[in-house]
Residue, then its C-alpha position, 0 to 999 in steps of 0.5 A: m353303743k353305750r346304751v347297748l352296753r348299759l342294757l346288757a349290764v342291767s340284763c346280766v344283773l337281773l339274770g344273776l339275781l334271778g339265778g341266785s333266787a332260783l338257787a336259793a329256792t332249791t332245797f337239797i336233802n340227802i337220805g342215807t340208805g344201805s348197801t347196794g345189795g340190800t333193799y334200802y338203796p333201790v327203795g331210797a332212790a325211788m323215794c327220792k324220785i317221788w319227792n323230786d317229781a312231786i315237790p317243787g324246788l326239792k332235790a333229794s338224793a339217796q346215798s349208799t351207806g353202811g346202814t343204820v349206824h352210818n345213817l345215824q352218824l350222818m344225820g347226827n353230823k348234819e350230813a344227811e337229813g334222813g335215813f333208813l333205820d332199823g330198830l337200833y334207832y330206838f336205843a339211839y334216841l334213848g341214849k342206850g347201848k352203844y349210844e350211852g351218853n350220846a342220845q340222838s334226841n333230835l331224831r324223829a320218825l317220818v314213815p314206818l316201812y316193813a319188818e326185817p327178820v334176822h337171817i342166820l345162814v351157814a355154809k351148806g354141809s358145814g354141820i353148824k347147827s347153832l350160834k354156839d357152833f360159830k366159835g372159831k368160824r369165819v362169820s359175816i356180821g354185816a358192813v362196818a357201822s351197820g345195825t346188822e353188825v350191832t345185832a350180830k354181836e348181841l346175838l353172839k353174846i346171847a349165845g355165850l360167845n365173845p364176838d371180838k375173840d371167839i369168831k373170825p369176823e368179816n364185815l361184809g354187805l349182803a352182796d359180798t356175803a353171798q359171794a363169800f359163801s360161793n367162794k367158801q371164804i366164810d362159814a356162816a353169816i348173821t344178816v338183817g333184811a326184809v323177807g326175800i332180800a336179794g343177797v339172801v336170795e342169791a346165796a340160797t339160789m346158788g345152793v351154798v347155804e342153809f338156814i338155822d333157827l334161833p331157839e326160843g330162849q335166845i329169842k326171849q333174851a334178844n327181845g329183852r336186850m333189844p326190845y325192838y326185836v320181836p319173835f318172827t317166822i320166815p315163811a317156808n319156801t321163801y328161799k330155795g332149799q328152805p322147806n320149813g319156816v325159820k324161827t328168828v326175830a325181826s324189827w320194824n324199820i322206818i325212815g327217820v329224819r332230823n327234828d329240824l327238817d322243815p315241817d311243811l316239807a316233812y308233811k309233803m314228803t310223807k304225803a307223797l310217799f303214800e300217794h305214790k306207794k305203787d311206785l315203791m311197790n314196783v321196786s320192792a313188793r315188801m313196801e306193801a307193808m308201808t301203811p299209815e296204820n303201821v305208825k303204831v309200831i314206831l317207838i320214837p316221836l313222829h316229826i311234827g310235819a309227818k304227824k300232821y299227815y297221819k292226823e289227816v288220814g286218821a292214823v293218829t288222834m293226838 
């Protein structure tokens, strides 16, 4: 009996050691995405599945967040290893704008994604023709702690409005913005998202919104104040009831990661995304724009692990 008990004791110790080793071998990473009504969250979930299937010992999870600003905050606090970031990442890295004195110097780029234009929507029949007409109106400016909120406020300033005094701001995500238009709870919205983004499709399909252009002068000012924004035209008939192209600005988004992410893991994550690109395109056709060649649109340093992959495929030389 004593012999059996000793064997059981040894077995338990061995199992405990093995279990501890298995646990230690698992790497957990958290990726900040965006609201559930946008593109970031479902694409982020698909990316995590690719990584978990392709990289032994990795357990990646996608977190629904307020968007870029929130993701940068999570990464800065080491609550996330990476995140979806719109062009605001450029100011965060340099320590400009709202990041003055708080440069996110540990930020690195992993993958270029696709262009995200600003969509300026107004309630159908409202008579609102320009951003100046937003004065006194109920305006959705994006979720709290999102890049959309930052962009919306900058565009309102360019139009000569004080975003804290001249409008009635509503911090709504894309899905809630569409519903608010339907319920006649808002008069206008400034939102940022890929061409054909679900929340805008929903509002347009319900027939409750119209699109307005940004004048050329405001486009130039936007580029001057936010260099990551470039002129862009949303193609005609992208959305229901949108027969003409819409002149606006757009920025390229990326997957950003912390500089302390293991180089070998960053390499494997980058490689896995490109090797399973079709899986991402099944979630969102706009992921077709994710190509190694588009690494040229990235405005901050690449993570050393990602750079290794781009060198292998000839997308970068240095």
